[in-house]
ZADOKOL-978556 format. One record per residue (C-alpha): residue number from 1; x, y, z negated; residue in one letter. Coordinates in steps of 0.05 Angstrom, whole numbers. Example, Ala and Ser with C-alpha at 12.3 -4.5 7.8 and 13.67 -1.06 7.14 Angstrom:
// ZADOKOL-978556
R  roti      px      py      pz  segu
R     1     246     -90    -156     A
R     2     273     -21    -143     S
This chain:
// ZADOKOL-978556
R  roti      px      py      pz  segu
R     1     399    -185     -69     M
R     2     358    -202    -127     F
R     3     402    -166    -175     S
R     4     389    -101    -126     L
R     5     319    -120    -126     L
R     6     314    -124    -204     R
R     7     352     -61    -213     K
R     8     296     -23    -165     E
R     9     246     -44    -208     I
R    10     280     -27    -273     A
R    11     299      38    -246     D
R    12     220      54    -233     F
R    13     196      28    -302     L
R    14     246      66    -333     S
R    15     221     137    -306     S
R    16     155     171    -334     L
R    17     133     174    -258     I
R    18     133     100    -252     G
R    19      82      97    -314     Y
R    20      42     159    -288     L
R    21      33     138    -215     V
R    22       2      67    -248     M
R    23     -32     106    -294     A
R    24     -63     153    -242     V
R    25     -86      99    -192     F
R    26    -124      60    -246     L
R    27    -152     122    -287     V
R    28    -184     147    -214     A
R    29    -209      76    -196     V
R    30    -244      69    -268     S
R    31    -276     139    -273     L
R    32    -311     120    -204     F
R    33    -332      53    -221     M
R    34    -352      61    -288     W
R    35    -361     141    -306     V
R    36    -381     183    -253     F
R    37    -453     179    -237     P
R    38    -452     160    -167     I
R    39    -476     107    -122     E
R    40    -413      69    -130     M
R    41    -415      64    -210     N
R    42    -428     -12    -219     V
R    43    -473      12    -272     L
R    44    -524      50    -227     N
R    45    -516      13    -160     S
R    46    -553     -50    -187     G
R    47    -507     -93    -151     Y
R    48    -450    -147    -182     A
R    49    -390    -128    -137     N
R    50    -327     -86    -136     L
R    51    -341     -42     -76     D
R    52    -316      24    -109     A
R    53    -248      -9    -125     L
R    54    -242     -25     -47     F
R    55    -271      31     -19     V
R    56    -224      76     -59     L
R    57    -166      35     -61     G
R    58    -138      52       0     P
R    59    -142     124      -8     W
R    60    -108     124     -77     V
R    61     -58      76     -49     F
R    62     -48     121      12     L
R    63     -12     173     -45     F
R    64       9     120    -105     L
R    65      52      76     -41     C
R    66      88     134     -21     P
R    67     102     158     -87     A
R    68     135      93    -108     V
R    69     178      95     -44     T
R    70     198     164     -36     M
R    71     257     154     -81     R
R    72     278      87     -59     L
R    73     330     110      -4     F
R    74     322     192     -10     A
R    75     352     186     -81     E
R    76     404     142     -52     E
R    77     428     189       7     N
R    78     419     255     -42     R
R    79     465     234     -92     T
R    80     519     206     -39     G
R    81     505     129     -68     T
R    82     482     100      -2     M
R    83     547     102      25     E
R    84     573      65     -36     L
R    85     515      15     -35     L
R    86     534      -4      40     L
R    87     603     -21      22     T
R    88     571     -71     -32     K
R    89     572    -154      -7     P
R    90     506    -138      19     L
R    91     483    -134      95     S
R    92     428     -83     115     D
R    93     372    -135     113     W
R    94     383    -155      43     Q
R    95     389     -84      16     I
R    96     325     -62      56     I
R    97     288    -124      40     L
R    98     304    -116     -38     S
R    99     280     -45     -36     K
R   100     218     -61       9     F
R   101     200    -121     -47     F
R   102     211     -80    -102     A
R   103     159     -23     -84     G
R   104     111     -83     -58     W
R   105     111    -124    -132     F
R   106     104     -51    -159     L
R   107      43     -31    -128     T
R   108      20    -110    -146     I
R   109      36    -102    -211     I
R   110     -16     -36    -212     T
R   111     -66     -75    -188     L
R   112     -57    -132    -238     I
R   113    -100     -87    -295     P
R   114    -159     -91    -243     T
R   115    -178    -168    -253     L
R   116    -208    -137    -321     L
R   117    -260    -102    -279     F
R   118    -278    -171    -240     Y
R   119    -279    -208    -299     Y
R   120    -328    -147    -330     S
R   121    -368    -152    -265     V
R   122    -373    -227    -261     Y
R   123    -403    -229    -331     H
R   124    -444    -169    -331     L
R   125    -490    -188    -277     G
R   126    -563    -204    -295     A
R   127    -548    -278    -261     T
R   128    -472    -288    -298     E
R   129    -433    -303    -241     G
R   130    -472    -266    -187     N
R   131    -414    -234    -151     I
R   132    -389    -259     -82     D
R   133    -319    -287    -102     S
R   134    -300    -303     -33     G
R   135    -310    -230     -10     G
R   136    -280    -201     -81     T
R   137    -215    -241     -69     W
R   138    -214    -229      10     G
R   139    -216    -152      -5     S
R   140    -161    -168     -58     Y
R   141    -118    -203       1     I
R   142    -136    -143      45     G
R   143    -108     -89      -4     L
R   144     -49    -131     -23     L
R   145     -33    -132      62     F
R   146     -56     -60      66     L
R   147       1     -33       6     A
R   148      56     -79      37     G
R   149      42     -35     107     A
R   150      43      30      69     Y
R   151     101       5      28     V
R   152     142      -9      93     S
R   153     119      62     121     V
R   154     140      92      56     G
R   155     206      52      60     L
R   156     217      85     133     F
R   157     202     149     106     A
R   158     244     151      52     S
R   159     306     131     100     S
R   160     303     191     137     L
R   161     313     244      92     S
R   162     348     267      27     N
R   163     294     303      -8     N
R   164     228     260     -42     Q
R   165     184     309     -37     I
R   166     187     307      44     V
R   167     194     230      42     S
R   168     130     235      -3     F
R   169      91     278      46     I
R   170     116     246     110     F
R   171     103     177      84     A
R   172      26     203      67     V
R   173      21     235     134     F
R   174      41     160     175     M
R   175       1     131     133     C
R   176     -66     171     137     F
R   177     -59     162     223     I
R   178     -45      90     214     L
R   179    -111      79     163     F
R   180    -161     120     194     I
R   181    -121     175     238     G
R   182    -123     127     302     L
R   183    -194     100     292     E
R   184    -223     171     286     S
R   185    -185     190     351     A
R   186    -210     136     392     S
R   187    -276     172     403     G
R   188    -243     226     438     I
R   189    -221     195     502     F
R   190    -291     176     520     G
R   191    -267     106     549     I
R   192    -291      44     512     E
R   193    -219       6     530     S
R   194    -178      57     495     I
R   195    -221      63     440     E
R   196    -219     -15     426     T
R   197    -145     -10     435     V
R   198    -140      52     381     L
R   199    -186      18     331     V
R   200    -144     -45     331     K
R   201     -79      -8     323     L
R   202    -110      24     262     G
R   203    -108      -8     195     I
R   204    -184       2     169     N
R   205    -208     -49     214     S
R   206    -165    -101     192     H
R   207    -172     -90     127     Y
R   208    -246     -80     127     M
R   209    -249    -161     168     S
R   210    -210    -183     106     M
R   211    -254    -148      58     S
R   212    -310    -198      80     R
R   213    -284    -249      48     G
R   214    -256    -286     117     V
R   215    -182    -281     128     I
R   216    -163    -282     205     D
R   217    -103    -304     223     T
R   218    -103    -236     280     R
R   219    -111    -193     220     D
R   220     -49    -225     178     V
R   221     -13    -228     239     I
R   222     -24    -149     253     Y
R   223      -2    -134     180     F
R   224      63    -179     181     V
R   225      83    -142     247     S
R   226      60     -75     224     L
R   227     104     -83     157     I
R   228     161    -124     208     G
R   229     164     -59     253     A
R   230     172     -13     204     F
R   231     233     -46     170     I
R   232     258     -61     236     L
R   233     257      13     245     L
R   234     281      29     173     T
R   235     343     -19     194     K
R   236     358      23     256     T
R   237     355      88     211     R
R   238     402      58     165     I
R   239     458      32     212     E
R   240     453      97     247     S
R   241     494     126     191     R
R   242     550      74     204     K
R   243     560     120     280     W
């Protein structure tokens, strides 16, 4: 299992697209935080916080995570190596979890350089250290869980096709629906109970809850359940190839 995990990480880091994906995330966030003269710009806002990172992060990850995961199974299906992989002394769970943790690890690597933003804002404040560290770390944890959810969705999308572009588009669509689509659709019905259910089923409300710096077990359970559900769907899809 660990050899497959290392292989997936090495394959991604040995390709140009791997570094391009990470660079796009960091450049996009950096421009909105430090360069573009908008309200979220740290230097213009007058507040020592990283709100721009945690507002933009889910939207950039909406494309970054599917870009990371689109090849995990799609490439195996396209080249015909999936059948060879299934003959290895690895269970379906080991194969799926190896690819999932590889994708999640790569998104975590992308986030590590943003700690420089925290360091900069911490020392740039009119009073050094005048930053809500609790809220910031809570937001980082929320962003990690959100990335895990996106990766699990992307993994499932990749298992459905042998075309990376199709997998990417389908993953982006599903992530969008889960992140903001259900919440946006909640107002259509005009029934409070249905609206509440749809909002709670969406990722955004749980992510925003974690961003306040309080890690509620209900939010953790939601993300773990969502990740588990799509990993289970991926396993079901992989098993169907054997029928």
